[in-house]
Every structure is written in C-alpha cells, then in structure tokens.
VOPAGU-2260 file (C-alpha; in pm, 1 decimal, decimal comma):
REM VOPAGU-2260
SITE   aa  ch    i         X         Y         Z
SITE  MET   A    0    -890,5   -1362,6    1141,3
SITE  LYS   A    1   -1069,8   -1185,7     911,1
SITE  GLN   A    2   -1331,0    -997,0    1168,7
SITE  LEU   A    3   -1047,7    -920,2    1412,9
SITE  LEU   A    4    -838,6    -769,1    1134,5
SITE  LEU   A    5   -1138,1    -570,6     981,6
SITE  ASP   A    6   -1226,0    -426,0    1369,8
SITE  THR   A    7    -892,3    -342,3    1419,4
SITE  ILE   A    8    -812,3    -175,7    1086,4
SITE  LYS   A    9   -1188,0       1,8    1153,2
SITE  GLU   A   10   -1045,2     103,9    1494,1
SITE  ALA   A   11    -728,7     247,2    1421,1
SITE  GLY   A   12    -848,3     456,3    1182,0
SITE  ALA   A   13   -1079,3     607,9    1415,8
SITE  LEU   A   14    -802,7     668,5    1663,7
SITE  SER   A   15    -590,3     869,9    1330,1
SITE  LEU   A   16    -909,7    1091,0    1338,2
SITE  LYS   A   17    -844,3    1233,3    1657,3
SITE  TYR   A   18    -518,4    1333,6    1544,1
SITE  PHE   A   19    -573,8    1461,1    1203,7
SITE  ARG   A   20    -524,5    1830,6    1166,1
SITE  LYS   A   21    -459,3    1854,9    1586,0
SITE  GLU   A   22    -140,6    1951,8    1730,3
SITE  TYR   A   23      59,4    1666,7    1847,7
SITE  THR   A   24     427,7    1611,8    1848,1
SITE  THR   A   25     673,4    1508,1    1558,3
SITE  SER   A   26    1031,5    1419,7    1515,2
SITE  ARG   A   27    1251,9    1299,8    1287,8
SITE  LYS   A   28    1343,5     962,8    1139,0
SITE  GLY   A   29    1642,5     931,5     913,7
SITE  SER   A   30    1746,8    1234,3     727,4
SITE  GLN   A   31    1384,8    1274,8     518,8
SITE  ASP   A   32    1129,3    1063,5     693,5
SITE  ILE   A   33     931,7    1199,6     999,5
SITE  VAL   A   34     719,9     989,1    1228,0
SITE  THR   A   35     420,2    1157,3    1475,7
SITE  GLU   A   36     277,2    1087,3    1769,8
SITE  ALA   A   37     -36,8     934,9    1615,5
SITE  ASP   A   38     208,2     698,2    1439,9
SITE  THR   A   39     363,3     583,6    1716,5
SITE  ALA   A   40      -9,0     581,4    1939,2
SITE  ILE   A   41    -176,5     357,4    1626,0
SITE  GLU   A   42      91,3     126,6    1573,7
SITE  THR   A   43     106,6      35,5    1974,1
SITE  PHE   A   44    -297,2      28,0    1954,0
SITE  ILE   A   45    -303,3    -272,7    1642,7
SITE  ARG   A   46      -4,2    -417,3    1806,2
SITE  LYS   A   47    -185,9    -499,7    2149,2
SITE  LYS   A   48    -517,8    -643,2    1937,6
SITE  LEU   A   49    -313,3    -872,9    1731,5
SITE  GLU   A   50     -83,3    -999,5    1963,5
SITE  PRO   A   51    -258,3   -1218,8    2087,6
SITE  THR   A   52    -303,3   -1405,9    1805,8
SITE  GLY   A   53      81,3   -1539,1    1864,1
SITE  TYR   A   54     198,7   -1435,3    1520,8
SITE  ASN   A   55     510,0   -1274,9    1436,7
SITE  ILE   A   56     478,2    -862,7    1452,5
SITE  LEU   A   57     622,6    -620,9    1202,3
SITE  GLY   A   58     554,9    -257,9    1198,6
SITE  GLU   A   59     687,1      51,3    1037,0
SITE  GLU   A   60     750,3     234,2    1403,5
SITE  GLU   A   61     823,7     -30,2    1625,1
SITE  GLY   A   62     997,9    -293,1    1405,2
SITE  PHE   A   63     968,4    -698,3    1430,6
SITE  ALA   A   64     837,3    -902,0    1708,0
SITE  GLN   A   65     937,7   -1259,8    1683,1
SITE  ALA   A   66     664,4   -1525,8    1831,6
SITE  ASP   A   67     827,8   -1826,5    1665,2
SITE  SER   A   68     513,6   -1904,6    1416,4
SITE  ASN   A   69     439,1   -1941,1    1018,7
SITE  TYR   A   70     245,9   -1622,4    1022,2
SITE  THR   A   71     360,5   -1279,0    1015,6
SITE  TRP   A   72     130,9    -982,7    1090,8
SITE  TYR   A   73     309,2    -624,5     884,2
SITE  ILE   A   74     157,7    -336,3     989,2
SITE  ASP   A   75     204,9      50,0     867,7
SITE  PRO   A   76      22,1     257,6    1142,4
SITE  ILE   A   77     -31,7     553,1     890,7
SITE  ASP   A   78      86,9     539,7     539,0
SITE  GLY   A   79     146,1     899,3     397,6
SITE  THR   A   80     290,5    1043,9     703,6
SITE  ARG   A   81     351,7    1357,8     510,9
SITE  ASN   A   82      42,6    1417,9     409,6
SITE  PHE   A   83    -106,6    1318,3     730,4
SITE  ASN   A   84     103,0    1567,8     898,7
SITE  ARG   A   85       9,9    1875,1     626,9
SITE  GLY   A   86    -374,9    1784,0     715,9
SITE  ILE   A   87    -410,8    1665,0     360,8
SITE  ALA   A   88    -681,5    1373,3     350,9
SITE  LEU   A   89    -468,6    1118,0     125,9
SITE  TYR   A   90    -335,8     867,8     392,4
SITE  SER   A   91    -404,0     512,3     507,1
SITE  ILE   A   92    -367,0     255,1     765,5
SITE  THR   A   93    -279,2     -91,3     621,8
SITE  ILE   A   94    -250,6    -474,5     778,6
SITE  ALA   A   95    -121,9    -765,6     592,4
SITE  LEU   A   96    -129,5   -1121,5     695,5
SITE  ALA   A   97     149,1   -1349,7     547,8
SITE  LYS   A   98     210,4   -1717,3     549,8
SITE  GLN   A   99     584,0   -1859,1     526,8
SITE  GLY   A  100     635,8   -1502,3     313,9
SITE  GLU   A  101     303,2   -1557,7     115,6
SITE  ILE   A  102      39,6   -1267,7     163,9
SITE  ILE   A  103    -284,4   -1427,5     230,8
SITE  MET   A  104    -538,0   -1119,2     391,4
SITE  GLY   A  105    -511,4    -772,0     378,8
SITE  ALA   A  106    -650,9    -460,0     477,9
SITE  ILE   A  107    -631,4    -116,3     364,2
SITE  TYR   A  108    -859,8     184,4     504,7
SITE  ASP   A  109    -870,5     548,7     455,0
SITE  PRO   A  110   -1079,3     702,7     739,1
SITE  VAL   A  111   -1118,6    1035,8     642,8
SITE  ALA   A  112   -1354,0     895,4     322,3
SITE  ASP   A  113   -1473,2     561,4     506,5
SITE  GLU   A  114   -1319,6     339,4     247,4
SITE  LEU   A  115   -1217,5      27,6     358,8
SITE  PHE   A  116   -1035,1    -250,1     117,1
SITE  PHE   A  117    -967,9    -584,6     183,5
SITE  ALA   A  118    -875,4    -906,4     -36,3
SITE  GLU   A  119    -836,7   -1281,7      86,1
SITE  LYS   A  120    -599,3   -1504,8    -159,0
SITE  GLY   A  121    -858,8   -1691,8    -351,7
SITE  LYS   A  122   -1176,3   -1475,6    -277,6
SITE  GLY   A  123   -1153,0   -1155,8    -458,0
SITE  ALA   A  124   -1105,8    -818,3    -338,2
SITE  THR   A  125   -1379,6    -567,0    -191,2
SITE  LEU   A  126   -1421,6    -213,0    -117,9
SITE  ASN   A  127   -1664,4    -173,2     170,7
SITE  GLY   A  128   -1830,6    -515,1     106,2
SITE  GLN   A  129   -1847,8    -468,3    -210,5
SITE  LYS   A  130   -1632,2    -680,2    -501,6
SITE  ILE   A  131   -1382,7    -483,8    -691,2
SITE  TYR   A  132   -1184,3    -520,2    -999,0
SITE  VAL   A  133    -899,8    -369,9   -1180,8
SITE  ARG   A  134   -1051,9    -143,5   -1514,2
SITE  HIS   A  135    -863,7     -60,4   -1817,1
SITE  ALA   A  136    -909,9     243,7   -2006,6
SITE  GLU   A  137    -785,7     357,6   -2317,0
SITE  PRO   A  138    -441,6     548,6   -2353,6
SITE  HIS   A  139    -583,1     886,0   -2348,6
SITE  GLU   A  140    -811,2     811,2   -2036,5
SITE  THR   A  141    -521,0     599,1   -1862,3
SITE  ILE   A  142    -425,9     730,4   -1507,6
SITE  PHE   A  143     -66,0     601,0   -1383,6
SITE  THR   A  144      13,9     679,9   -1022,6
SITE  CYS   A  145     398,0     652,5    -943,8
SITE  SER   A  146     716,4     758,2    -745,4
SITE  ALA   A  147     817,9    1096,3    -779,3
SITE  SER   A  148    1136,3     993,2   -1010,4
SITE  TYR   A  149     932,1     819,6   -1302,8
SITE  ALA   A  150     624,9    1069,0   -1312,0
SITE  LYS   A  151     781,7    1337,3   -1575,5
SITE  GLN   A  152     936,4    1079,2   -1820,8
SITE  LEU   A  153     583,9     829,1   -1806,0
SITE  ARG   A  154     380,5    1176,6   -1906,6
SITE  LYS   A  155     666,6    1259,9   -2163,8
SITE  ASP   A  156     709,7     950,8   -2319,9
SITE  LEU   A  157     360,1     741,3   -2311,8
SITE  PHE   A  158     188,2    1034,6   -2276,6
SITE  LEU   A  159      41,2     886,0   -1963,3
SITE  LEU   A  160    -161,0    1111,3   -1689,3
SITE  THR   A  161      49,1    1065,5   -1420,9
SITE  ARG   A  162      -2,9    1127,5   -1025,0
SITE  VAL   A  163     194,7    1126,1    -741,3
SITE  LEU   A  164     -51,2    1067,2    -437,1
SITE  GLY   A  165     201,9    1051,2    -155,8
SITE  SER   A  166      57,4     716,5     -23,5
SITE  ALA   A  167     154,3     387,1    -161,3
SITE  ALA   A  168    -133,2     195,4       2,0
SITE  ILE   A  169    -328,4     405,1    -150,7
SITE  GLU   A  170    -194,9     426,3    -480,2
SITE  LEU   A  171    -244,7      65,5    -511,8
SITE  ALA   A  172    -597,9      71,6    -386,9
SITE  TYR   A  173    -712,3     284,7    -658,3
SITE  VAL   A  174    -542,6      47,9    -892,4
SITE  ALA   A  175    -746,5    -251,3    -736,7
SITE  CYS   A  176   -1078,7     -88,1    -772,8
SITE  GLY   A  177   -1027,3      64,3   -1093,2
SITE  ARG   A  178    -965,4     475,6    -999,8
SITE  SER   A  179    -630,4     418,2   -1175,0
SITE  GLN   A  180    -458,7     176,6   -1437,5
SITE  GLY   A  181    -108,4      78,8   -1278,2
SITE  CYS   A  182     161,0     228,0   -1039,2
SITE  ALA   A  183     510,0     220,2   -1030,2
SITE  LEU   A  184     678,0     272,7    -691,6
SITE  ARG   A  185    1036,0     260,5    -584,6
SITE  ASN   A  186    1204,7     258,5    -196,7
SITE  LEU   A  187     956,5      38,7     -60,1
SITE  LYS   A  188     916,0    -153,4     255,5
SITE  PRO   A  189     691,5    -448,0     278,9
SITE  TRP   A  190     443,4    -312,6     504,9
SITE  ASP   A  191     391,2     -38,9     235,6
SITE  PHE   A  192     288,8    -290,2     -20,8
SITE  ALA   A  193     184,5    -589,7     103,6
SITE  ALA   A  194    -183,6    -548,9     152,9
SITE  GLY   A  195    -188,9    -313,6    -154,5
SITE  ALA   A  196     -68,8    -620,9    -376,8
SITE  LEU   A  197    -266,6    -898,3    -296,8
SITE  LEU   A  198    -576,2    -618,3    -334,3
SITE  ILE   A  199    -463,0    -606,3    -706,6
SITE  LYS   A  200    -389,2    -960,6    -756,7
SITE  GLU   A  201    -723,4   -1050,3    -622,7
SITE  ALA   A  202    -867,9    -735,1    -847,7
SITE  GLY   A  203    -767,4    -886,8   -1149,7
SITE  GLY   A  204    -455,1    -729,9   -1204,1
SITE  ASN   A  205     -19,8    -777,5   -1268,5
SITE  VAL   A  206     180,1    -740,3    -987,7
SITE  THR   A  207     563,7    -787,7   -1044,5
SITE  ASP   A  208     828,2    -612,2    -919,0
SITE  ILE   A  209     989,9    -319,5   -1154,6
SITE  HIS   A  210    1225,1    -563,1   -1332,5
SITE  GLY   A  211     887,2    -761,7   -1396,7
SITE  ASP   A  212    1020,8   -1053,5   -1174,3
SITE  SER   A  213     809,0   -1235,0    -941,3
SITE  PHE   A  214     693,8   -1028,5    -676,3
SITE  ASN   A  215     746,3   -1090,9    -316,0
SITE  LEU   A  216     739,8    -943,5      42,6
SITE  ASP   A  217    1157,0    -859,3       0,6
SITE  ASP   A  218    1126,9    -670,3    -297,8
SITE  ASP   A  219    1164,1    -243,6    -282,0
SITE  THR   A  220     991,2    -182,5    -596,2
SITE  ILE   A  221     635,0    -282,4    -709,1
SITE  LEU   A  222     482,1    -240,6   -1060,3
SITE  ALA   A  223     109,0    -287,8   -1014,7
SITE  THR   A  224    -143,4    -299,7   -1327,9
SITE  THR   A  225    -409,2    -373,3   -1555,1
SITE  LYS   A  226    -298,7    -683,7   -1757,6
SITE  GLU   A  227    -311,7    -465,8   -2070,4
SITE  LEU   A  228    -118,6    -212,6   -1931,9
SITE  HIS   A  229     173,2    -439,7   -1787,7
SITE  PRO   A  230     350,9    -519,8   -2058,4
SITE  VAL   A  231     398,6    -174,9   -2187,5
SITE  LEU   A  232     516,5     -65,0   -1853,4
SITE  PHE   A  233     757,8    -344,2   -1785,6
SITE  ASP   A  234     906,2    -301,1   -2146,0
SITE  TYR   A  235     937,7      98,7   -2072,1
SITE  LEU   A  236    1068,4      77,4   -1748,4
SITE  ASN   A  237    1341,2    -174,0   -1820,4
SITE  LYS   A  238    1444,3      34,5   -2150,6
SITE  LYS   A  239    1521,0     294,0   -1883,4
SITE  THR   A  240    1698,6     114,9   -1650,4
SITE  ARG   A  241    1930,4     -59,4   -1927,2
SITE  ASN   A  242    2033,3     299,9   -2083,0
SITE  LYS   A  243    2110,8     412,3   -1730,1
SITE  ASP   A  244    2375,7      81,9   -1680,1
C-alpha cells in the first residue's frame, strides 16, 4: 500500500505541472473558494489509481465514495488552489489513509520543489526518503505559520515570526521537517490535514485541536507544534477564545 500511495502521488504531481502556469478553466465553489480544471483532473486520476484497493474514498472535489470498508483514503488534489491559480509555487498534493478514523499513512508532495513527505504510523516521517524531525528554536528564531486571522496578534503578543503560506499541507510538512516550529489553522476539512497531522506526530511534534483536545478527523482546527512550543500556544489561544466569549 505504501508503494501505491507514493507512486500515485508522484504521478499526480507530474500531472499538476502540466497545468501549472498554463491556460485552464476555473469556476467558483461556494462564496470564496475556486476549483480549477487541474483540481478535477488530478482527483479523478488519483481516484482511479486507488479504487482497486476497495477502500472508501473522500476527496475535496468529488466527495465520498463508500466501499463498505474499514479503510478510507483522503485526497486533496491541490492544496493551495489559489496559489496554484496565480502561478505561486506553494501548493501540494496530499493523500492519507485512515483505518476506522485513525490515520495510519500519509504523504504530501510539493511537485515544484520535488519534495515528498511521507509518514506511516509507528515508523517515523521522511522527506525524500530521509528521516525528519521537528526542531525547537529560540523565541527570536521561531517561525510560526497560521491562518490569517491569527497572524497579527501572534506577532504582536508573542513576538513570533508569523507566516501565512496558503497551503495547510505545506505548513504542516514544514513543521514536521523543522523549517517552522508550529502552525495554528482553522476552517479545515479532513483532507487538508490528515497526512500532515501524522507527519508531525511521527516527527516528534504535538498535534491537538486549537483547544488542546485530542486531535481527530472530525476537527476543523489544528494546533501542531514542537513539544516546547505547544503549551505556550495552547494557553495563549485559549485565553483569546475565553476573552471573546
């Protein structure tokens, strides 16, 4: 199953590059989101590759395909569609596999940089086959990625170097490999974070929802950090939430 996942996501990445910075059709999805011809083509391609496994499939563009299985594939054909659509090289393809709601395998592929992040439960996390780990940094060197709604206050109150990258999967992958020390994201769907959450856990980090509760695939927020940073961010974000209430 691991090889199928890795082969599929690499091939999907190659397909994305055929559309990237080229002409293609784009349409609206809801009031704020967009979907491109590339999103649809890539998800269709991935589904055809994974359907022979006989597992359920949940993807961003085509929804849920039930196969009466304990296993479910989670697919985001392009995480960072707005970046992709503007020719910004910060997007990824992400695929994860869960058994009865527990993530057991996941991959995030950045085809422009040719960086393939992979994790399997209990077996660690890798980047292009090399082991990766979260990395603690001193406060003045800590980089924290987040949803735009958090960025200004975190910079002001905790003096963190905050970044908004526009791809939840990339942000989580960067925590896992030590490029940043944490991220706080909201308004998520399971395909956005399933692979990234496992990556960070297997790389030695902490993953909860914003309130510090145990993380699961039904959540729509995520707080993923180094072990040192997690209590600081958890305490801060919960104080902000209580003050609003």
